[in-house]
N, C-alpha and C positions, 0 to 999 in steps of 0.2 A: 503493500500499500504506499509506501514511502517512496515510490516512483512518480506518484500524481503532483508532489510538489515541483520538481523541477519541470515537469512537462507544462502545468500550469503557469508556472513562472516564465517560463520560455512562450508561452502563447501571448500572456499579458505584456512582456518585453516588445515582442515583434507587433503588437496591436497599437502600442504607444506611435508607432511611425505611420500604422495605416491611420491612426487618427490625426496625425499632423499632415498627412496629404488630403484628407477629406476635408480638413479646416482649410487648408490653401485652396483648394478646389473651390469651397463655397465662399469663401474672402474673394476670389477672383471674379466668380459669378456675381456678387453682390457689387462689386467696385465697376464692373464693366456695364452690366444691366440695370442696376438699381444704386445709383450712386447717391440718392437722398438717402436710402435706409443705410447704405454705408456709411455716410458721414454722421447720421444720427447714432449709429453704433460707435462712433469714437474712430473710424477708420481701422479696425483691427488687422494685426498681420500676425505673423506666426513669430518673429523677433525683434523688430523695431518697434512697434507700438503695441507690445503685449503686456497691458497691465492689469491688474484685478479688476477694474472697472469695467474693461473692454470685455474681458473673460465672461463677466457676469451679465453684461448686456449680450453678449453672443448666447451664452446659456438661457437667458430668458427668451431669446429670439427662437431658440430651438423648442424649448419646452412649452411657451405659450402659442407655439405654432403661428408667428408673427410672419413667417413665410407665406400662408396661406392667402394672406391680402396682398401680396405681390403678382399673383396670378401668373405665375411662371412654372411651367412644368417640369422643367428640369432641376430648378431648385427645389421644388417641393419633393422631387424623388430622392435628391441628395439629402435633403433634410430629413425625410422620414427615416431614411437608410441610416443617418448619423444618431437619431433618437434611438433606433434599435440596437444599434452598435454600441452606444453609450449604457445602455441599461444592461445589456449582455457583459460588458467590461465591469461595470459595478458589481454584477453579482459575481464575476469571476475574481475579483478582486476581494471581495470580502469572503468568499471561500477560501483563497489562498491565505488572508489572513487568520481565519478561523483553524486553519489548518496545522499552524504553528502550535497553538496551544493543546490540539488534539493528539499531538506526537507524529503528524505525517511529515512534518520538516525533517531534513537531515540533521 
């Protein structure tokens, strides 16, 4: 059963890079197609303008489904995928955290 921990850790590690890719893609869509919404969110980016307030505005954008107001099918599909990805990531993350006190960590 101890082999679950390194596998789960590896999946979560790789998932961070997938999340960065998806964020970059959605930021590009917002910047090019919906500049007013992008400006209202504080012009978020992965590195240069990555603040807590911008991250909170971005998560609010995803979870309150503000992307539906923009009537952009590509943005809607990407946003739905990111919501599902985020929920799965959180579930796996907490599973990893709880596996440590349960003795599944090496």
